[in-house]
KOLKOL-98146 format. One record per atom (N, C-alpha, C, O): x, y negated, z. Coordinates in pm, whole numbers, padded with zeros to 5 digits, always signed. Atoms other than C-alpha are relative to their C-alpha. Layout:
// KOLKOL-98146
XYZ...
//
This chain:
// KOLKOL-98146
-00029-00096-00104+09928-12804+08756-00130+00068+00043-00236+00005+00050+00116-00078-00043+09692-12530+08871-00061-00060+00125+00010-00092+00221+00074+00054-00114+09425-12661+09110-00079+00113+00066-00185+00151+00016+00063-00115-00064+09332-12379+09349-00124-00038+00081-00140-00153+00123+00114+00015-00089+09009-12334+09539+00044+00019+00145+00004-00056+00234-00041-00034-00136+09178-12178+09842+00143+00050+00001+00180+00139-00077-00139-00042-00016+09541-12143+09949+00021+00031+00148-00007-00051+00235-00034-00039-00137+09647-11953+10259+00146+00043+00002+00190+00121-00082-00142-00030-00012+10009-11932+10370+00023+00070+00133+00002+00012+00239-00032-00079-00118+10108-11659+10613+00147-00025+00034+00235-00003-00050-00136+00038-00039+10416-11768+10808+00040+00063+00133-00043+00115+00207-00056-00028-00132+10643-11684+11099+00072-00127+00044+00142-00188-00036-00067+00122-00047+10765-11974+11317+00153+00012-00017+00210+00120-00004-00147+00010+00014+11126-12082+11259+00053+00080-00118+00172+00114-00121-00038-00073+00122+11132-11900+10923+00039-00104-00106-00043-00186-00146-00048+00095+00100+11344-12095+10674-00075+00008-00131-00107-00095-00192+00075-00017+00125+11165-11948+10372-00141-00058+00013-00194-00116-00081+00134+00053-00025+10830-12041+10528+00002-00153-00004-00087-00216-00062-00013+00146+00001+10947-12400+10584+00017-00051-00143-00040-00154-00179-00017+00039+00141+11059-12419+10218-00133+00007-00073-00165-00082-00153+00130-00014+00067+10718-12294+10105-00093-00115+00038-00160-00172-00047+00085+00111-00045+10537-12555+10317+00047-00131-00063-00035-00212-00106-00054+00122+00063+10770-12829+10186-00040-00008-00147-00080-00114-00194+00034-00002+00142+10706-12723+09825-00148-00033-00019-00183-00115-00104+00145+00026+00010+10328-12720+09875-00030-00146+00033-00109-00210-00036+00021+00140-00039+10340-13059+10052+00047-00095-00110-00022-00192-00141-00054+00087+00105+10557-13213+09778-00091-00003-00123-00092-00101-00198+00089-00007+00116+10301-13102+09519-00145-00034+00035-00234-00016-00048+00133+00045-00040+10001-13229+09716-00103+00111+00007-00222+00087-00014+00090-00115-00004+09853-12882+09757-00045+00022+00144+00037+00035+00235+00055-00026-00132+09622-12829+10053+00002+00150+00026-00027+00229-00064-00010-00142-00033+09668-12500+10235-00027+00022+00147-00013-00068+00230+00023-00042-00137+09579-12314+10550+00122+00080+00045+00171+00166-00029-00113-00074-00056+09863-12189+10771-00053+00107+00094-00135+00080+00181+00033-00109-00091+09827-11851+10938+00131+00051+00060+00215+00106-00011-00120-00042-00072+10093-11776+11200-00014+00147+00038-00095+00182+00124+00015-00144-00019+10141-11399+11192+00066+00050+00128+00050+00167+00164-00056-00037-00130+10337-11397+11518-00105-00026+00110-00125+00056+00199+00097+00039-00101+10070-11578+11722-00136+00068-00020-00213+00080+00075+00133-00052+00033+09772-11413+11547+00013+00140-00060+00048+00155-00177-00013-00138+00046+09768-11034+11521-00093+00031-00117-00058+00109-00206+00094-00019+00111+09462-11044+11292+00062-00052-00131+00050+00012-00236-00066+00056+00119+09656-11266+11049+00113+00091-00046+00131+00111-00166-00107-00093+00035+09952-11027+11063-00055+00122-00073-00001+00163-00176+00060-00119+00063+09730-10730+10979-00052-00033-00139-00040+00048-00232+00050+00038+00132+09569-10920+10693+00115-00023-00098+00106+00017-00214-00117+00020+00085+09909-11026+10556+00052+00135-00050+00082+00151-00168-00050-00132+00038+10021-10664+10559-00096+00070-00097-00052+00135-00192+00100-00062+00087+09695-10545+10400+00008-00059-00142+00000+00014-00241-00003+00068+00130+09721-10802+10119+00128+00027-00078+00126+00042-00200-00130-00001+00069+10092-10769+10045+00079+00129+00015+00169+00155-00064-00081-00117-00029+10218-10442+10191+00132-00037+00065+00219+00048+00080-00124+00052-00056+10491-10656+10350-00018-00038+00146-00127-00077+00188-00001+00050-00137+10583-10734+10709+00083-00127+00010+00094-00186+00118-00081+00121+00002+10805-11024+10606-00081-00118-00051-00174-00102-00130+00068+00122+00042+10692-11382+10560+00102-00086-00075+00223-00070-00057+00138+00039+00020+10607-11597+10382-00073+00090-00099-00013+00159-00181+00090-00059+00099+10312-11452+10195-00103-00107-00030-00157-00170+00061+00099+00101+00038+10082-11681+09999-00112+00068-00076-00089+00157-00158+00121-00046+00067+09728-11611+09885-00062-00122-00068-00112-00212-00001+00056+00110+00078+09615-11844+09607-00117+00055-00080-00099+00122-00181+00122-00048+00068+09257-11771+09507+00006+00150-00027-00037+00197-00133-00006-00145+00013+09321-11400+09564+00123+00055-00068+00141+00177-00075-00128-00042+00059+09658-11390+09385+00106-00007+00110+00117-00109+00179-00092-00013-00112+09934-11276+09623+00145-00006-00047+00182+00057-00146-00144+00001+00018+10303-11360+09631+00060+00023+00138+00027-00048+00234-00055-00038-00131+10507-11201+09911+00151-00017+00003+00220+00002-00097-00144+00004-00028+10852-11258+10061+00075-00076-00109+00148-00017-00188-00050+00083+00109+10958-11548+09840+00071-00124+00051+00060-00160+00168-00059+00130-00024+11162-11864+09825-00068-00104-00088-00160-00071-00163+00064+00109+00075+11076-12200+09671+00006+00023-00151-00090-00010-00221-00011-00026+00145+11202-12096+09325-00103+00099-00048-00164+00080-00153+00101-00100+00037+10978-11791+09316-00141-00059+00010-00228-00026-00071+00132+00063-00014+10684-12000+09439-00029-00089-00120-00141-00089-00171+00018+00087+00117+10735-12252+09157-00034+00082-00123-00124+00045-00199+00028-00086+00116+10744-11973+08896-00137+00064+00011-00210+00072-00088+00132-00059-00024+10438-11804+09051-00108-00102-00031-00206-00069-00099+00101+00104+00020+10246-12133+09048-00014-00033-00148-00125-00052-00198+00003+00026+00144+10342-12198+08686-00078+00109-00072-00153+00080-00165+00072-00111+00060+10210-11853+08597-00149-00006+00023-00226+00047-00057+00143+00012-00028+09874-11934+08756-00070-00084-00107-00188-00063-00134+00056+00084+00105+09820-12195+08484-00036+00078-00125-00118+00034-00205+00016-00077+00123+09829-11923+08219-00094+00117+00015-00108+00198-00076+00093-00113-00020+09576-11683+08368-00140-00039-00037-00231+00043-00026
//
């Protein structure tokens, strides 16, 4: 499995997709930083700048961005990181 240097997860509280993303990362032992885009306007602006999206979750894995996803898309994205 791909071992990232830095993982940042942009979330909104009470977001089911965000909870799924955190569960998936936790189940795979991946360390990550949580950025709450509701509580932190700077994080919201950065999420939008990186992804062009206002919806969460958005994940930044060593500069590779996946936006507005569920656990299945995250698994496929992560698998693709192994081949880059």
